[in-house]
BALUMBA-8281 format. One line per 3 residues: number of its first residue (from 1); their letters; for each residue y negated, x negated, z of N, C-alpha, C, O. Coordinates in steps of 0.05 Angstrom, whole numbers, padded with zeros to 5 digits. Example, Ala and Ser with C-alpha at 12.3 -4.5 7.8 and 13.67 -1.06 7.14 Angstrom:
2
1	AS	00114:-00264:00156:00090:-00246:00156:00066:-00264:00156:00066:-00285:00169  00045:-00257:00142:00021:-00273:00143:-00001:-00258:00157:-00023:-00268:00161
// end
This chain:
218
1	MEH	00940:-03082:00017:00937:-03111:00022:00935:-03116:00052:00917:-03105:00065  00953:-03133:00064:00953:-03137:00092:00931:-03156:00101:00919:-03170:00084  00926:-03157:00127:00905:-03174:00137:00917:-03197:00154:00902:-03213:00165
4	LQT	00943:-03198:00157:00956:-03220:00171:00981:-03229:00156:00998:-03212:00149  00983:-03254:00150:01006:-03265:00136:01006:-03294:00141:00991:-03304:00159  01022:-03309:00127:01023:-03338:00132:01018:-03354:00106:01028:-03347:00085
7	EQA	01002:-03375:00109:00997:-03394:00088:00991:-03381:00061:01003:-03387:00041  00971:-03364:00061:00962:-03351:00037:00932:-03356:00033:00918:-03363:00053  00922:-03353:00009:00894:-03356:00004:00879:-03333:00017:00890:-03311:00021
10	LLI	00853:-03337:00023:00837:-03317:00036:00811:-03312:00019:00802:-03331:00006  00801:-03288:00020:00775:-03281:00010:00759:-03270:00033:00767:-03249:00044  00737:-03283:00041:00722:-03276:00064:00695:-03264:00056:00680:-03277:00041
13	WRE	00689:-03240:00065:00664:-03227:00059:00644:-03235:00081:00648:-03228:00105  00624:-03250:00073:00604:-03260:00092:00576:-03249:00083:00568:-03252:00060  00562:-03237:00102:00536:-03225:00097:00517:-03234:00119:00521:-03228:00142
16	DEI	00496:-03249:00111:00476:-03260:00130:00490:-03275:00152:00484:-03271:00176  00510:-03292:00145:00525:-03309:00163:00543:-03294:00181:00555:-03307:00199  00546:-03268:00178:00565:-03253:00194:00590:-03246:00176:00587:-03237:00153
19	IKN	00614:-03251:00187:00638:-03245:00172:00644:-03215:00175:00650:-03206:00197  00642:-03201:00153:00645:-03172:00153:00674:-03163:00150:00683:-03143:00161  00689:-03178:00134:00717:-03171:00128:00730:-03195:00115:00717:-03214:00106
22	QWI	00757:-03194:00113:00771:-03215:00099:00798:-03203:00089:00809:-03185:00100  00807:-03214:00066:00831:-03205:00054:00849:-03228:00047:00840:-03249:00039  00875:-03224:00051:00894:-03244:00043:00902:-03239:00014:00907:-03217:00005
25	LHD	00903:-03261:-00001:00911:-03260:-00030:00940:-03270:-00031:00945:-03294:-00030  00958:-03252:-00035:00986:-03259:-00035:00994:-03272:-00062:00983:-03266:-00083  01012:-03291:-00060:01022:-03304:-00084:01034:-03284:-00104:01034:-03289:-00128
28	SDN	01044:-03261:-00094:01056:-03241:-00111:01036:-03223:-00124:01043:-03206:-00141  01011:-03225:-00116:00990:-03207:-00128:00980:-03219:-00154:00963:-03237:-00154  00991:-03209:-00176:00983:-03220:-00202:00956:-03210:-00211:00942:-03224:-00227
31	EIL	00947:-03187:-00201:00921:-03176:-00209:00910:-03161:-00185:00922:-03143:-00173  00885:-03169:-00177:00872:-03157:-00153:00845:-03148:-00162:00828:-03164:-00171  00840:-03121:-00160:00814:-03110:-00168:00794:-03112:-00144:00802:-03107:-00121
34	IGR	00769:-03118:-00150:00748:-03120:-00131:00726:-03101:-00139:00717:-03102:-00162  00717:-03083:-00122:00696:-03065:-00129:00688:-03046:-00107:00699:-03047:-00085  00671:-03027:-00114:00662:-03007:-00094:00682:-02984:-00091:00682:-02971:-00070
37	SPD	00699:-02980:-00111:00718:-02958:-00109:00739:-02963:-00087:00748:-02986:-00084  00746:-02942:-00072:00767:-02945:-00052:00794:-02951:-00064:00813:-02958:-00050  00797:-02947:-00091:00822:-02952:-00104:00826:-02982:-00109:00848:-02991:-00115
40	CAI	00805:-02998:-00106:00807:-03027:-00110:00822:-03039:-00086:00818:-03031:-00063  00838:-03059:-00091:00852:-03073:-00070:00832:-03086:-00050:00837:-03086:-00026  00810:-03096:-00061:00788:-03107:-00045:00765:-03088:-00050:00750:-03091:-00069
43	SIP	00761:-03069:-00031:00741:-03049:-00034:00717:-03056:-00016:00719:-03059:00008  00693:-03058:-00029:00669:-03065:-00014:00648:-03043:-00020:00637:-03042:-00041  00643:-03026:00000:00626:-03003:-00004:00596:-03010:-00004:00581:-03002:00015
46	VRW	00587:-03024:-00024:00559:-03032:-00027:00549:-03021:-00054:00562:-03025:-00074  00526:-03008:-00054:00517:-02993:-00077:00511:-03011:-00101:00512:-03002:-00124  00505:-03037:-00097:00498:-03054:-00119:00523:-03065:-00133:00521:-03078:-00154
49	ISR	00546:-03059:-00122:00571:-03068:-00134:00583:-03045:-00152:00582:-03022:-00143  00592:-03052:-00175:00604:-03032:-00193:00631:-03022:-00181:00643:-03035:-00164  00639:-02998:-00190:00664:-02987:-00179:00687:-03006:-00183:00703:-03010:-00165
52	THA	00689:-03018:-00206:00708:-03040:-00211:00691:-03063:-00221:00683:-03063:-00244  00686:-03082:-00204:00666:-03103:-00209:00678:-03128:-00220:00668:-03140:-00239  00700:-03136:-00208:00713:-03162:-00216:00743:-03159:-00213:00753:-03140:-00200
55	VLR	00757:-03179:-00224:00786:-03179:-00221:00796:-03207:-00216:00786:-03226:-00229  00815:-03210:-00198:00828:-03236:-00194:00856:-03235:-00207:00871:-03216:-00203  00862:-03255:-00223:00888:-03257:-00235:00901:-03284:-00228:00888:-03304:-00229
58	RKQ	00926:-03283:-00221:00940:-03307:-00213:00956:-03318:-00237:00973:-03304:-00248  00950:-03342:-00245:00963:-03355:-00267:00971:-03383:-00260:00954:-03399:-00251  00996:-03390:-00264:01006:-03417:-00259:00998:-03427:-00231:00990:-03450:-00228
61	GQF	01001:-03410:-00212:00996:-03418:-00184:00967:-03419:-00175:00962:-03429:-00154  00949:-03409:-00191:00920:-03410:-00184:00907:-03383:-00190:00915:-03369:-00209  00888:-03375:-00173:00873:-03350:-00178:00849:-03355:-00196:00834:-03374:-00192
64	FLE	00847:-03337:-00216:00824:-03338:-00235:00807:-03313:-00231:00818:-03291:-00228  00781:-03317:-00230:00762:-03295:-00226:00750:-03287:-00253:00741:-03304:-00268  00749:-03260:-00258:00737:-03250:-00283:00718:-03227:-00276:00722:-03212:-00257
67	DAG	00697:-03225:-00292:00679:-03201:-00291:00694:-03178:-00304:00704:-03181:-00326  00695:-03155:-00290:00709:-03132:-00301:00689:-03112:-00314:00693:-03088:-00314  00668:-03123:-00327:00648:-03106:-00340:00628:-03095:-00321:00618:-03073:-00324
70	SKN	00621:-03110:-00300:00602:-03101:-00279:00574:-03099:-00290:00568:-03112:-00311  00558:-03083:-00277:00530:-03080:-00285:00513:-03104:-00278:00495:-03112:-00293  00518:-03115:-00254:00500:-03136:-00243:00512:-03164:-00245:00500:-03184:-00237
73	GVF	00536:-03167:-00256:00548:-03193:-00260:00563:-03204:-00237:00562:-03194:-00214  00578:-03226:-00243:00594:-03241:-00223:00585:-03270:-00224:00583:-03281:-00246  00579:-03281:-00201:00569:-03309:-00200:00587:-03325:-00181:00596:-03315:-00160
76	VNG	00592:-03350:-00189:00606:-03369:-00171:00589:-03394:-00168:00582:-03407:-00188  00582:-03400:-00143:00565:-03423:-00137:00539:-03422:-00153:00529:-03442:-00162  00529:-03397:-00157:00503:-03394:-00170:00504:-03392:-00200:00483:-03387:-00212
79	RRV	00527:-03395:-00212:00530:-03394:-00241:00545:-03369:-00249:00566:-03362:-00237  00535:-03355:-00270:00548:-03330:-00278:00575:-03335:-00291:00579:-03354:-00307  00594:-03318:-00284:00621:-03320:-00295:00623:-03304:-00321:00619:-03280:-00321
82	RNP	00628:-03318:-00343:00630:-03305:-00369:00658:-03307:-00380:00666:-03292:-00398  00673:-03326:-00370:00701:-03330:-00377:00718:-03333:-00352:00707:-03338:-00331  00744:-03329:-00353:00761:-03332:-00329:00755:-03358:-00315:00756:-03380:-00327
85	YPL	00748:-03356:-00289:00740:-03380:-00273:00762:-03387:-00253:00769:-03370:-00237  00773:-03412:-00254:00793:-03420:-00235:00780:-03426:-00207:00764:-03443:-00205  00788:-03410:-00187:00776:-03413:-00161:00787:-03438:-00146:00810:-03444:-00148
88	NDG	00769:-03451:-00132:00775:-03474:-00116:00766:-03469:-00087:00748:-03453:-00082  00779:-03483:-00068:00772:-03479:-00040:00742:-03482:-00035:00730:-03502:-00043  00730:-03462:-00021:00702:-03464:-00015:00683:-03452:-00035:00659:-03450:-00030
91	DLI	00694:-03442:-00058:00677:-03430:-00078:00663:-03405:-00066:00675:-03389:-00051  00637:-03402:-00073:00621:-03380:-00063:00617:-03360:-00086:00605:-03366:-00106  00628:-03336:-00082:00627:-03315:-00102:00605:-03295:-00094:00604:-03285:-00071
94	QLA	00587:-03289:-00113:00565:-03270:-00107:00568:-03246:-00126:00568:-03249:-00151  00570:-03222:-00114:00571:-03198:-00129:00546:-03181:-00126:00541:-03163:-00143  00530:-03186:-00105:00505:-03172:-00100:00487:-03189:-00083:00497:-03208:-00070
97	PGL	00461:-03184:-00083:00443:-03200:-00067:00451:-03200:-00037:00454:-03179:-00025  00453:-03225:-00026:00459:-03227:00003:00488:-03223:00010:00496:-03225:00033  00505:-03217:-00010:00534:-03212:-00005:00550:-03234:-00016:00551:-03238:-00041
100	DLV	00563:-03249:00001:00578:-03273:-00008:00608:-03268:-00002:00615:-03258:00020  00625:-03276:-00021:00653:-03277:-00016:00661:-03306:-00018:00656:-03320:-00038  00674:-03317:00003:00682:-03344:00004:00712:-03346:-00001:00728:-03333:00012
103	YVD	00719:-03362:-00020:00748:-03366:-00027:00759:-03389:-00011:00748:-03412:-00012  00780:-03384:00004:00794:-03405:00020:00822:-03408:00008:00838:-03390:00009  00827:-03432:-00002:00852:-03437:-00016:00875:-03437:00005:00871:-03443:00028
106	SEA	00899:-03430:-00005:00922:-03428:00013:00928:-03455:00027:00937:-03455:00050  00924:-03477:00013:00929:-03503:00025:00910:-03510:00047:00915:-03528:00064  00886:-03496:00047:00866:-03501:00068:00869:-03481:00091:00853:-03482:00110
109	TAP	00888:-03463:00089:00891:-03442:00109:00915:-03447:00126:00938:-03446:00116  00912:-03452:00151:00934:-03456:00169:00949:-03430:00174:00937:-03409:00170  00974:-03431:00182:00989:-03406:00187:00975:-03388:00207:00965:-03397:00227
112	LPG	00975:-03362:00201:00964:-03342:00219:00985:-03334:00240:01008:-03339:00236  00976:-03322:00262:00994:-03317:00284:01014:-03295:00279:01010:-03278:00261  01035:-03296:00294:01055:-03274:00294:01049:-03255:00316:01026:-03246:00318
115	RLA	01068:-03248:00332:01064:-03227:00353:01049:-03240:00376:01058:-03260:00387  01028:-03227:00384:01011:-03238:00405:01025:-03241:00432:01021:-03260:00446  01043:-03222:00438:01055:-03221:00465:01073:-03245:00469:01077:-03253:00492
118	LGL	01083:-03258:00448:01101:-03280:00451:01087:-03307:00454:01100:-03327:00460  01061:-03308:00451:01046:-03332:00453:01024:-03330:00474:01030:-03331:00498  01000:-03326:00465:00977:-03324:00484:00971:-03294:00488:00970:-03278:00469
121	RVD	00965:-03288:00513:00958:-03260:00520:00934:-03260:00538:00932:-03275:00557  00915:-03242:00531:00891:-03238:00547:00893:-03213:00563:00896:-03191:00552  00892:-03215:00589:00892:-03192:00607:00862:-03186:00614:00851:-03197:00632
124	SAE	00851:-03168:00598:00822:-03162:00601:00816:-03148:00628:00794:-03152:00639  00835:-03133:00638:00830:-03119:00664:00827:-03139:00687:00809:-03136:00704  00844:-03160:00687:00843:-03180:00708:00828:-03205:00700:00824:-03223:00716
127	RQI	00819:-03205:00675:00805:-03229:00664:00823:-03254:00667:00813:-03275:00676  00848:-03251:00660:00867:-03273:00662:00880:-03279:00635:00882:-03262:00618  00888:-03304:00631:00900:-03313:00606:00929:-03323:00612:00933:-03338:00631
130	YIH	00947:-03314:00596:00975:-03322:00598:00984:-03336:00572:00977:-03327:00550  00999:-03357:00574:01011:-03370:00551:01041:-03372:00556:01050:-03384:00575  01056:-03359:00538:01085:-03357:00541:01092:-03346:00569:01112:-03355:00581
133	GQL	01076:-03327:00578:01082:-03315:00604:01071:-03330:00628:01073:-03320:00650  01060:-03354:00624:01050:-03370:00646:01020:-03366:00649:01005:-03369:00630  01012:-03360:00674:00984:-03356:00679:00969:-03382:00679:00978:-03402:00691
136	ISP	00946:-03383:00666:00929:-03407:00666:00914:-03408:00693:00899:-03389:00700  00918:-03429:00708:00906:-03432:00734:00899:-03461:00739:00916:-03479:00734  00875:-03466:00748:00853:-03447:00755:00844:-03432:00730:00849:-03441:00708
139	PLS	00830:-03410:00734:00822:-03394:00711:00801:-03408:00694:00788:-03427:00702  00799:-03398:00669:00779:-03409:00651:00751:-03404:00661:00746:-03385:00677  00732:-03420:00652:00704:-03414:00659:00696:-03388:00645:00710:-03379:00627
142	TQQ	00673:-03377:00653:00664:-03352:00642:00660:-03354:00612:00668:-03337:00597  00647:-03376:00603:00643:-03379:00574:00669:-03383:00559:00672:-03372:00537  00687:-03399:00570:00713:-03403:00557:00728:-03376:00554:00740:-03371:00534
145	YHL	00727:-03360:00576:00741:-03334:00575:00729:-03316:00553:00743:-03304:00538  00702:-03314:00553:00689:-03297:00533:00695:-03306:00505:00699:-03289:00487  00695:-03332:00500:00702:-03342:00474:00730:-03334:00466:00735:-03324:00444
148	LAK	00749:-03339:00484:00777:-03333:00477:00781:-03303:00474:00796:-03294:00457  00769:-03287:00491:00772:-03258:00490:00761:-03248:00463:00772:-03229:00451  00739:-03260:00453:00728:-03252:00427:00748:-03258:00405:00754:-03241:00388
151	LAE	00759:-03282:00405:00778:-03289:00384:00803:-03272:00385:00816:-03266:00365  00811:-03264:00410:00835:-03248:00413:00832:-03219:00405:00852:-03204:00404  00807:-03210:00400:00803:-03182:00391:00818:-03177:00366:00830:-03156:00362
154	QPG	00818:-03197:00347:00833:-03195:00322:00844:-03222:00316:00832:-03238:00301  00868:-03228:00327:00880:-03254:00321:00883:-03259:00291:00892:-03241:00276  00875:-03282:00282:00876:-03289:00254:00850:-03284:00239:00844:-03297:00218
157	KVY	00833:-03267:00250:00807:-03262:00238:00789:-03286:00243:00789:-03298:00265  00773:-03294:00223:00754:-03316:00226:00728:-03305:00236:00715:-03288:00224  00720:-03316:00259:00694:-03308:00271:00674:-03330:00266:00679:-03354:00269
160	SRA	00650:-03322:00258:00629:-03342:00251:00618:-03354:00277:00622:-03343:00299  00603:-03376:00274:00591:-03388:00297:00571:-03369:00310:00568:-03369:00335  00557:-03353:00294:00538:-03334:00305:00552:-03314:00323:00542:-03307:00344
163	EII	00576:-03305:00315:00591:-03286:00332:00601:-03300:00357:00602:-03287:00378  00609:-03325:00355:00618:-03340:00378:00596:-03343:00398:00600:-03340:00423  00572:-03350:00388:00549:-03353:00406:00542:-03327:00420:00537:-03327:00444
166	EAA	00543:-03305:00406:00537:-03279:00418:00557:-03272:00440:00549:-03260:00460  00582:-03280:00436:00602:-03273:00456:00601:-03292:00480:00603:-03282:00503  00597:-03318:00476:00598:-03337:00498:00571:-03340:00512:00570:-03347:00536
169	WPN	00549:-03335:00498:00522:-03337:00510:00507:-03310:00506:00487:-03310:00492  00517:-03288:00518:00506:-03262:00512:00477:-03258:00520:00463:-03241:00510  00468:-03274:00539:00441:-03270:00550:00421:-03291:00541:00399:-03294:00551
172	ESA	00429:-03307:00521:00412:-03328:00511:00407:-03325:00481:00422:-03312:00466  00384:-03336:00472:00377:-03334:00444:00395:-03353:00428:00399:-03376:00436  00404:-03344:00405:00422:-03360:00389:00408:-03385:00379:00421:-03406:00375
175	EGI	00381:-03384:00376:00367:-03407:00366:00368:-03431:00386:00365:-03454:00378  00373:-03424:00411:00374:-03445:00431:00401:-03457:00435:00404:-03476:00451  00421:-03447:00421:00449:-03457:00424:00455:-03475:00399:00456:-03465:00377
178	TDD	00461:-03500:00404:00466:-03518:00382:00495:-03518:00373:00512:-03508:00388  00500:-03528:00349:00528:-03531:00340:00544:-03549:00359:00568:-03544:00363  00530:-03569:00370:00544:-03587:00388:00553:-03572:00413:00575:-03578:00424
181	AVD	00537:-03553:00422:00545:-03538:00446:00569:-03520:00440:00587:-03518:00457  00570:-03508:00416:00592:-03492:00409:00618:-03509:00406:00639:-03501:00416  00615:-03532:00393:00638:-03549:00390:00648:-03559:00417:00673:-03562:00421
184	ALV	00630:-03565:00435:00638:-03575:00462:00653:-03553:00477:00673:-03558:00490  00644:-03528:00474:00658:-03506:00488:00686:-03502:00476:00705:-03498:00491  00688:-03503:00450:00714:-03500:00437:00733:-03523:00446:00756:-03519:00451
187	RRL	00722:-03547:00447:00738:-03570:00455:00748:-03567:00483:00772:-03573:00489  00731:-03558:00502:00740:-03554:00530:00761:-03532:00531:00780:-03534:00547  00757:-03511:00516:00777:-03489:00516:00804:-03499:00506:00825:-03492:00517
190	RQR	00804:-03514:00485:00829:-03525:00474:00843:-03542:00495:00867:-03542:00497  00827:-03558:00509:00839:-03575:00530:00853:-03559:00552:00874:-03566:00561  00840:-03537:00560:00852:-03520:00580:00878:-03507:00570:00897:-03505:00585
193	LAE	00878:-03497:00545:00902:-03484:00535:00924:-03505:00531:00948:-03498:00534  00917:-03530:00524:00936:-03551:00520:00950:-03559:00546:00971:-03571:00546  00938:-03552:00569:00951:-03558:00595:00978:-03543:00597:00996:-03552:00611
196	VDP	00979:-03519:00584:01003:-03503:00585:01021:-03508:00561:01045:-03511:00563  01009:-03510:00537:01024:-03515:00513:01010:-03536:00496:00992:-03530:00480  01017:-03562:00500:01003:-03583:00486:01011:-03586:00457:00999:-03601:00442
199	NHN	01031:-03571:00448:01041:-03574:00421:01030:-03553:00401:01037:-03553:00378  01013:-03535:00411:01003:-03514:00394:00972:-03513:00395:00961:-03513:00417  00959:-03511:00372:00930:-03508:00371:00923:-03479:00368:00926:-03467:00347
202	FVV	00915:-03467:00391:00909:-03438:00391:00883:-03432:00377:00881:-03411:00364  00863:-03449:00380:00837:-03443:00369:00834:-03461:00344:00831:-03485:00346  00834:-03448:00321:00835:-03462:00295:00807:-03462:00283:00794:-03441:00281
205	TVR	00798:-03485:00275:00772:-03487:00260:00777:-03482:00231:00794:-03495:00218  00762:-03463:00220:00762:-03458:00191:00736:-03470:00181:00714:-03458:00183  00738:-03493:00169:00715:-03510:00163:00694:-03495:00146:00701:-03484:00125
208	GYG	00670:-03496:00156:00648:-03483:00141:00644:-03454:00148:00624:-03442:00139  00663:-03441:00163:00661:-03413:00167:00661:-03405:00197:00646:-03388:00205  00678:-03418:00213:00679:-03411:00241:00706:-03418:00254:00717:-03439:00249
211	FRL	00716:-03399:00270:00741:-03404:00285:00758:-03379:00285:00748:-03357:00281  00784:-03383:00288:00802:-03361:00291:00824:-03368:00311:00828:-03391:00318  00837:-03347:00321:00858:-03351:00341:00886:-03350:00328:00893:-03331:00314
214	DAG	00901:-03371:00332:00930:-03371:00325:00944:-03368:00352:00947:-03387:00367  00953:-03344:00357:00963:-03337:00384:00990:-03349:00390:01000:-03347:00413  01003:-03362:00371:01028:-03376:00377:01052:-03358:00380:01070:-03365:00395
217	GG	01052:-03335:00367:01075:-03317:00369:01099:-03329:00355:01096:-03345:00336  01123:-03321:00362:01146:-03330:00348:01170:-03330:00366:01192:-03337:00357
// end
């Protein structure tokens, strides 16, 4: 199962507000096993999860979640799944204490990036940013650069607000950084990137989860 594609549903593993991993659910995947076993398409190495814990089945254009005979059960939005459950955007799946899987529907997922070199490029050695080969000048502020460099580590990956704060404000306590401060930083960064390419949104908000980079390859 790939980790970059276009306009597909996502399953995001979130633990204590940190995004640990994410998987794309392809329309062609009629059955997707979730469990501790490395043989599962979605393998989560946590001891409280059964080797084959749950299964996703795609029927009539929608993913349904089923318990695969797990020991500790499958829960969606706090309610135990006993029959095939049709997943909707934002559903919270719980397989173990403190381990959340968030379902993001394909219609709520903007296209993920193609090849990074053809859109936005981060030159970490010189701390410079290029868009379509054009250098951003004057350079980004320190916070803007750190935010963008973090997102560029894995284009398409959703980074939580906590991870953004750690990257952009490395010497400050997260408790002192408000959501408004994060949103303002993202807004200023978008404005700077739009100076070069006003037709592409490089920093994409994934509502309720965080931000990801669409590097604009193509």
